[in-house]
The first five atom37 places (N, CA, C, CB, O) and aatype in JSON, in Angstrom:
{
  "aatype": [20, 20, 20, 20, 20, 20, 20, 20, 20, 20, 20, 20, 20, 20, 20, 20, 20, 20, 20, 20, 20, 20, 20, 20, 20, 20, 20, 20, 20, 20, 20, 20, 20, 20, 20, 20, 20, 20, 20, 20, 20, 20, 20, 20, 20, 20, 20, 20, 20, 20, 20, 20, 20, 20, 20, 20, 20, 20, 20, 20, 20, 20, 20, 20, 20, 20, 20, 20, 20, 20, 20, 20, 20, 20, 20, 20, 20, 20, 20, 20, 20, 20],
  "atom_mask": [
    [1, 1, 1, 1, 1],
    [1, 1, 1, 1, 1],
    [1, 1, 1, 1, 1],
    [1, 1, 1, 1, 1],
    [1, 1, 1, 1, 1],
    [1, 1, 1, 1, 1],
    [1, 1, 1, 1, 1],
    [1, 1, 1, 1, 1],
    [1, 1, 1, 1, 1],
    [1, 1, 1, 1, 1],
    [1, 1, 1, 1, 1],
    [1, 1, 1, 1, 1],
    [1, 1, 1, 1, 1],
    [1, 1, 1, 1, 1],
    [1, 1, 1, 1, 1],
    [1, 1, 1, 1, 1],
    [1, 1, 1, 1, 1],
    [1, 1, 1, 1, 1],
    [1, 1, 1, 1, 1],
    [1, 1, 1, 1, 1],
    [1, 1, 1, 1, 1],
    [1, 1, 1, 1, 1],
    [1, 1, 1, 1, 1],
    [1, 1, 1, 1, 1],
    [1, 1, 1, 1, 1],
    [1, 1, 1, 1, 1],
    [1, 1, 1, 1, 1],
    [1, 1, 1, 1, 1],
    [1, 1, 1, 1, 1],
    [1, 1, 1, 1, 1],
    [1, 1, 1, 1, 1],
    [1, 1, 1, 1, 1],
    [1, 1, 1, 1, 1],
    [1, 1, 1, 1, 1],
    [1, 1, 1, 1, 1],
    [1, 1, 1, 1, 1],
    [1, 1, 1, 1, 1],
    [1, 1, 1, 1, 1],
    [1, 1, 1, 1, 1],
    [1, 1, 1, 1, 1],
    [1, 1, 1, 1, 1],
    [1, 1, 1, 1, 1],
    [1, 1, 1, 1, 1],
    [1, 1, 1, 1, 1],
    [1, 1, 1, 1, 1],
    [1, 1, 1, 1, 1],
    [1, 1, 1, 1, 1],
    [1, 1, 1, 1, 1],
    [1, 1, 1, 1, 1],
    [1, 1, 1, 1, 1],
    [1, 1, 1, 1, 1],
    [1, 1, 1, 1, 1],
    [1, 1, 1, 1, 1],
    [1, 1, 1, 1, 1],
    [1, 1, 1, 1, 1],
    [1, 1, 1, 1, 1],
    [1, 1, 1, 1, 1],
    [1, 1, 1, 1, 1],
    [1, 1, 1, 1, 1],
    [1, 1, 1, 1, 1],
    [1, 1, 1, 1, 1],
    [1, 1, 1, 1, 1],
    [1, 1, 1, 1, 1],
    [1, 1, 1, 1, 1],
    [1, 1, 1, 1, 1],
    [1, 1, 1, 1, 1],
    [1, 1, 1, 1, 1],
    [1, 1, 1, 1, 1],
    [1, 1, 1, 1, 1],
    [1, 1, 1, 1, 1],
    [1, 1, 1, 1, 1],
    [1, 1, 1, 1, 1],
    [1, 1, 1, 1, 1],
    [1, 1, 1, 1, 1],
    [1, 1, 1, 1, 1],
    [1, 1, 1, 1, 1],
    [1, 1, 1, 1, 1],
    [1, 1, 1, 1, 1],
    [1, 1, 1, 1, 1],
    [1, 1, 1, 1, 1],
    [1, 1, 1, 1, 1],
    [1, 1, 1, 1, 1]
  ],
  "atom_positions": [
    [[-31.85, -9.7, 18.81], [-32.18, -9.79, 20.22], [-32.95, -8.53, 20.61], [-30.9, -9.96, 21.09], [-32.57, -7.43, 20.23]],
    [[-34.02, -8.7, 21.35], [-34.79, -7.55, 21.83], [-34.06, -6.84, 22.95], [-36.17, -8.0, 22.31], [-33.35, -7.47, 23.74]],
    [[-34.23, -5.53, 23.03], [-33.51, -4.77, 24.05], [-34.17, -4.83, 25.42], [-33.39, -3.33, 23.62], [-33.54, -4.47, 26.42]],
    [[-35.43, -5.26, 25.5], [-36.13, -5.38, 26.78], [-37.02, -6.61, 26.75], [-36.96, -4.1, 27.09], [-37.5, -7.01, 25.69]],
    [[-37.25, -7.21, 27.9], [-38.04, -8.42, 27.99], [-39.53, -8.18, 28.04], [-37.63, -9.19, 29.19], [-40.0, -7.05, 27.9]],
    [[-40.28, -9.27, 28.24], [-41.73, -9.17, 28.21], [-42.31, -8.43, 29.41], [-42.32, -10.54, 28.15], [-43.47, -8.01, 29.36]],
    [[-41.53, -8.25, 30.47], [-42.0, -7.5, 31.64], [-41.44, -6.08, 31.67], [-41.62, -8.23, 32.92], [-41.39, -5.45, 32.72]],
    [[-41.01, -5.58, 30.53], [-40.39, -4.26, 30.45], [-41.33, -3.15, 30.9], [-39.93, -3.99, 29.04], [-40.87, -2.13, 31.4]],
    [[-42.6, -3.35, 30.72], [-43.57, -2.32, 31.1], [-43.61, -2.08, 32.62], [-44.97, -2.71, 30.6], [-44.18, -1.09, 33.07]],
    [[-43.01, -2.98, 33.39], [-43.04, -2.86, 34.84], [-41.93, -1.95, 35.39], [-42.92, -4.22, 35.47], [-41.98, -1.53, 36.55]],
    [[-40.94, -1.67, 34.58], [-39.81, -0.87, 35.07], [-39.49, 0.29, 34.14], [-38.59, -1.73, 35.24], [-40.14, 0.48, 33.11]],
    [[-38.48, 1.05, 34.53], [-38.1, 2.2, 33.71], [-36.67, 2.07, 33.19], [-38.24, 3.48, 34.52], [-36.07, 3.07, 32.79]],
    [[-36.14, 0.86, 33.18], [-34.77, 0.65, 32.69], [-34.74, 0.67, 31.17], [-34.2, -0.67, 33.22], [-35.7, 0.25, 30.52]],
    [[-33.65, 1.15, 30.61], [-33.49, 1.19, 29.16], [-33.31, -0.21, 28.59], [-32.31, 2.08, 28.77], [-33.86, -0.52, 27.53]],
    [[-32.54, -1.06, 29.28], [-32.29, -2.42, 28.82], [-32.63, -3.4, 29.93], [-30.82, -2.59, 28.38], [-32.53, -3.07, 31.11]],
    [[-33.03, -4.61, 29.55], [-33.34, -5.65, 30.51], [-32.09, -6.34, 31.03], [-34.27, -6.66, 29.9], [-31.02, -6.2, 30.45]],
    [[-32.24, -7.08, 32.12], [-31.09, -7.74, 32.75], [-30.5, -8.85, 31.88], [-31.48, -8.3, 34.1], [-29.29, -9.03, 31.86]],
    [[-31.35, -9.59, 31.18], [-30.85, -10.64, 30.28], [-30.04, -10.02, 29.15], [-32.02, -11.48, 29.71], [-28.96, -10.5, 28.8]],
    [[-30.57, -8.95, 28.6], [-29.87, -8.23, 27.54], [-28.48, -7.79, 28.01], [-30.69, -7.01, 27.08], [-27.48, -8.01, 27.32]],
    [[-28.43, -7.17, 29.18], [-27.16, -6.69, 29.71], [-26.17, -7.83, 29.92], [-27.38, -5.94, 31.02], [-24.98, -7.67, 29.64]],
    [[-26.64, -8.97, 30.4], [-25.77, -10.13, 30.62], [-25.22, -10.66, 29.3], [-26.52, -11.24, 31.35], [-24.03, -10.97, 29.2]],
    [[-26.08, -10.76, 28.3], [-25.65, -11.27, 26.99], [-24.63, -10.34, 26.36], [-26.86, -11.45, 26.06], [-23.63, -10.81, 25.81]],
    [[-24.87, -9.04, 26.42], [-23.94, -8.07, 25.83], [-22.57, -8.17, 26.48], [-24.49, -6.64, 25.98], [-21.55, -8.11, 25.8]],
    [[-22.54, -8.33, 27.79], [-21.26, -8.43, 28.49], [-20.47, -9.67, 28.1], [-21.48, -8.43, 29.99], [-19.24, -9.65, 28.09]],
    [[-21.18, -10.75, 27.77], [-20.51, -12.02, 27.46], [-20.32, -12.26, 25.97], [-21.3, -13.15, 28.04], [-19.6, -13.19, 25.58]],
    [[-20.93, -11.45, 25.13], [-20.89, -11.68, 23.69], [-19.48, -11.54, 23.13], [-21.82, -10.72, 22.97], [-18.74, -10.61, 23.48]],
    [[-19.12, -12.46, 22.27], [-17.82, -12.41, 21.61], [-17.95, -12.01, 20.15], [-17.12, -13.75, 21.71], [-16.95, -11.93, 19.44]],
    [[-19.16, -11.75, 19.7], [-19.4, -11.3, 18.33], [-20.45, -10.2, 18.35], [-19.85, -12.49, 17.41], [-21.14, -10.03, 19.36]],
    [[-20.56, -9.44, 17.26], [-21.53, -8.33, 17.23], [-22.96, -8.81, 17.42], [-21.41, -7.57, 15.9], [-23.3, -9.93, 17.05]],
    [[-23.79, -7.96, 17.99], [-25.2, -8.26, 18.22], [-26.06, -7.25, 17.47], [-25.54, -8.24, 19.73], [-25.68, -6.09, 17.32]],
    [[-27.2, -7.7, 16.99], [-28.19, -6.82, 16.39], [-29.29, -6.63, 17.42], [-28.75, -7.39, 15.04], [-29.99, -7.59, 17.77]],
    [[-29.46, -5.41, 17.91], [-30.43, -5.11, 18.94], [-31.66, -4.49, 18.28], [-29.83, -4.16, 20.01], [-31.54, -3.57, 17.48]],
    [[-32.85, -4.99, 18.63], [-34.08, -4.5, 18.01], [-35.12, -4.17, 19.07], [-34.63, -5.55, 17.02], [-34.97, -4.51, 20.24]],
    [[-36.16, -3.52, 18.64], [-37.32, -3.3, 19.49], [-38.04, -4.63, 19.66], [-38.27, -2.21, 18.88], [-37.72, -5.6, 18.97]],
    [[-39.0, -4.69, 20.56], [-39.74, -5.93, 20.83], [-40.35, -6.48, 19.54], [-40.84, -5.68, 21.88], [-40.28, -7.68, 19.28]],
    [[-40.96, -5.61, 18.75], [-41.55, -6.02, 17.48], [-40.54, -5.71, 16.38], [-42.93, -5.31, 17.21], [-40.34, -4.55, 16.01]],
    [[-39.91, -6.74, 15.85], [-38.86, -6.55, 14.85], [-39.45, -6.07, 13.53], [-38.09, -7.86, 14.63], [-40.47, -6.6, 13.07]],
    [[-38.82, -5.08, 12.94], [-39.21, -4.56, 11.64], [-38.05, -4.8, 10.69], [-39.6, -3.03, 11.71], [-36.93, -4.35, 10.93]],
    [[-38.34, -5.52, 9.59], [-37.27, -5.8, 8.62], [-36.75, -4.5, 8.02], [-37.77, -6.74, 7.51], [-37.48, -3.51, 7.91]],
    [[-35.5, -4.5, 7.65], [-34.88, -3.31, 7.1], [-34.11, -3.67, 5.84], [-33.94, -2.65, 8.14], [-33.75, -4.83, 5.64]],
    [[-33.86, -2.66, 5.0], [-33.11, -2.91, 3.76], [-31.89, -2.02, 3.63], [-34.01, -2.73, 2.57], [-31.19, -2.07, 2.62]],
    [[-31.63, -1.2, 4.65], [-30.47, -0.3, 4.65], [-29.82, -0.33, 6.02], [-30.88, 1.15, 4.26], [-30.5, -0.5, 7.04]],
    [[-28.51, -0.16, 6.05], [-27.81, 0.02, 7.32], [-26.86, 1.21, 7.19], [-27.04, -1.26, 7.72], [-26.36, 1.51, 6.11]],
    [[-26.62, 1.86, 8.31], [-25.69, 2.98, 8.39], [-24.61, 2.61, 9.4], [-26.42, 4.32, 8.79], [-24.91, 2.15, 10.5]],
    [[-23.37, 2.82, 9.01], [-22.24, 2.54, 9.89], [-21.44, 3.82, 10.06], [-21.35, 1.37, 9.34], [-21.03, 4.43, 9.07]],
    [[-21.22, 4.23, 11.3], [-20.41, 5.41, 11.59], [-19.02, 4.95, 11.98], [-21.05, 6.29, 12.72], [-18.87, 4.09, 12.86]],
    [[-18.01, 5.5, 11.34], [-16.63, 5.11, 11.61], [-15.79, 6.34, 11.93], [-16.04, 4.37, 10.41], [-16.0, 7.41, 11.37]],
    [[-14.85, 6.16, 12.84], [-13.88, 7.21, 13.12], [-12.5, 6.65, 12.8], [-13.97, 7.7, 14.61], [-12.36, 5.47, 12.46]],
    [[-11.51, 7.48, 12.89], [-10.15, 7.07, 12.56], [-9.49, 6.47, 13.81], [-9.31, 8.27, 12.01], [-8.77, 7.15, 14.53]],
    [[-9.77, 5.19, 14.04], [-9.12, 4.52, 15.16], [-8.82, 3.07, 14.79], [-10.01, 4.59, 16.42], [-9.08, 2.64, 13.67]],
    [[-8.29, 2.34, 15.72], [-7.83, 0.99, 15.43], [-8.96, 0.01, 15.12], [-7.05, 0.47, 16.59], [-8.71, -1.03, 14.52]],
    [[-10.19, 0.33, 15.5], [-11.31, -0.58, 15.27], [-12.06, -0.29, 13.97], [-12.27, -0.5, 16.43], [-12.88, -1.11, 13.54]],
    [[-11.8, 0.83, 13.33], [-12.58, 1.26, 12.17], [-12.49, 0.27, 11.02], [-12.11, 2.61, 11.71], [-13.52, -0.07, 10.43]],
    [[-11.31, -0.19, 10.67], [-11.16, -1.1, 9.53], [-11.89, -2.41, 9.79], [-9.68, -1.36, 9.24], [-12.56, -2.93, 8.89]],
    [[-11.77, -2.95, 10.99], [-12.44, -4.19, 11.35], [-13.97, -4.01, 11.3], [-12.0, -4.66, 12.75], [-14.68, -4.89, 10.82]],
    [[-14.45, -2.88, 11.79], [-15.88, -2.58, 11.76], [-16.38, -2.45, 10.32], [-16.18, -1.3, 12.54], [-17.46, -2.93, 9.99]],
    [[-15.6, -1.8, 9.49], [-15.97, -1.63, 8.09], [-16.04, -2.98, 7.39], [-14.97, -0.71, 7.37], [-16.98, -3.23, 6.64]],
    [[-15.08, -3.83, 7.63], [-15.09, -5.17, 7.03], [-16.35, -5.93, 7.43], [-13.84, -5.97, 7.44], [-17.0, -6.55, 6.6]],
    [[-16.7, -5.87, 8.72], [-17.89, -6.56, 9.2], [-19.14, -5.99, 8.52], [-18.0, -6.43, 10.73], [-20.0, -6.75, 8.08]],
    [[-19.23, -4.67, 8.45], [-20.42, -4.03, 7.86], [-20.59, -4.41, 6.39], [-20.34, -2.5, 8.0], [-21.7, -4.69, 5.95]],
    [[-19.5, -4.42, 5.66], [-19.57, -4.78, 4.23], [-20.03, -6.23, 4.09], [-18.19, -4.58, 3.55], [-20.91, -6.52, 3.28]],
    [[-19.44, -7.13, 4.86], [-19.84, -8.54, 4.79], [-21.3, -8.73, 5.18], [-18.94, -9.39, 5.7], [-22.03, -9.47, 4.53]],
    [[-21.72, -8.04, 6.24], [-23.1, -8.13, 6.73], [-24.06, -7.65, 5.65], [-23.27, -7.29, 8.02], [-25.06, -8.31, 5.37]],
    [[-23.76, -6.5, 5.05], [-24.62, -5.94, 4.01], [-24.69, -6.84, 2.79], [-24.11, -4.55, 3.61], [-25.76, -7.04, 2.22]],
    [[-23.56, -7.4, 2.38], [-23.55, -8.29, 1.23], [-24.33, -9.57, 1.5], [-22.11, -8.63, 0.83], [-25.1, -10.03, 0.66]],
    [[-24.13, -10.14, 2.67], [-24.79, -11.4, 3.02], [-26.31, -11.27, 3.06], [-24.28, -11.9, 4.35], [-27.03, -12.18, 2.66]],
    [[-26.79, -10.12, 3.55], [-28.23, -9.91, 3.67], [-28.82, -9.05, 2.55], [-28.54, -9.28, 5.0], [-29.99, -8.67, 2.59]],
    [[-27.98, -8.73, 1.56], [-28.39, -7.91, 0.42], [-28.99, -6.58, 0.87], [-29.41, -8.67, -0.44], [-30.08, -6.19, 0.46]],
    [[-28.24, -5.87, 1.74], [-28.67, -4.59, 2.28], [-27.89, -3.45, 1.66], [-28.52, -4.58, 3.81], [-26.73, -3.62, 1.27]],
    [[-28.52, -2.3, 1.56], [-27.85, -1.09, 1.12], [-27.01, -0.57, 2.29], [-28.88, 0.0, 0.63], [-27.51, -0.46, 3.41]],
    [[-25.75, -0.26, 2.02], [-24.83, 0.17, 3.08], [-24.47, 1.64, 2.9], [-23.56, -0.7, 3.09], [-24.04, 2.06, 1.82]],
    [[-24.63, 2.42, 3.98], [-24.23, 3.83, 4.0], [-23.14, 3.97, 5.06], [-25.46, 4.79, 4.3], [-23.28, 3.46, 6.17]],
    [[-22.08, 4.65, 4.7], [-20.95, 4.8, 5.63], [-20.82, 6.29, 5.99], [-19.61, 4.25, 5.0], [-20.75, 7.15, 5.12]],
    [[-20.78, 6.54, 7.28], [-20.63, 7.89, 7.8], [-19.26, 7.97, 8.47], [-21.78, 8.27, 8.8], [-18.99, 7.21, 9.4]],
    [[-18.4, 8.87, 8.0], [-17.07, 9.02, 8.58], [-17.13, 10.18, 9.57], [-15.98, 9.27, 7.47], [-17.5, 11.3, 9.22]],
    [[-16.77, 9.89, 10.8], [-16.8, 10.88, 11.86], [-15.38, 11.34, 12.12], [-17.46, 10.3, 13.16], [-14.49, 10.52, 12.35]],
    [[-15.18, 12.64, 12.08], [-13.85, 13.2, 12.28], [-13.8, 13.93, 13.61], [-13.47, 14.16, 11.11], [-14.73, 14.67, 13.96]],
    [[-12.74, 13.72, 14.33], [-12.55, 14.41, 15.6], [-11.83, 15.71, 15.32], [-11.76, 13.55, 16.63], [-10.69, 15.69, 14.87]],
    [[-12.48, 16.83, 15.56], [-11.9, 18.13, 15.31], [-11.59, 18.79, 16.65], [-12.84, 19.01, 14.46], [-12.47, 19.37, 17.28]],
    [[-10.33, 18.7, 17.07], [-9.93, 19.24, 18.36], [-9.81, 20.76, 18.36], [-8.63, 18.65, 18.77], [-9.61, 21.35, 19.42]],
    [[-9.92, 21.41, 17.2], [-9.77, 22.85, 17.11], [-11.02, 23.61, 17.57], [-9.44, 23.24, 15.69], [-10.96, 24.82, 17.78]],
    [[-12.12, 22.91, 17.72], [-13.37, 23.6, 18.1], [-13.59, 23.55, 19.59], [-14.57, 22.99, 17.38], [-14.59, 24.08, 20.09]]
  ]
}
């Protein structure tokens, strides 16, 4: 799905109204792209230690396998000492 519509040049919003409506109602993950889609062969997934990380990792692995993509995983740690 494109992040902005065909009249995006008329405004200064980051996302279009249709995009925002779809995101609010979506029950599954969305792939957001620029107006002109460029195929890719790698994905990067950033994960932290929370309740959603395992589910996100499972989705990323399945997505990468299904589309034959190279998967890179970035683990983000919360360091409260700094």
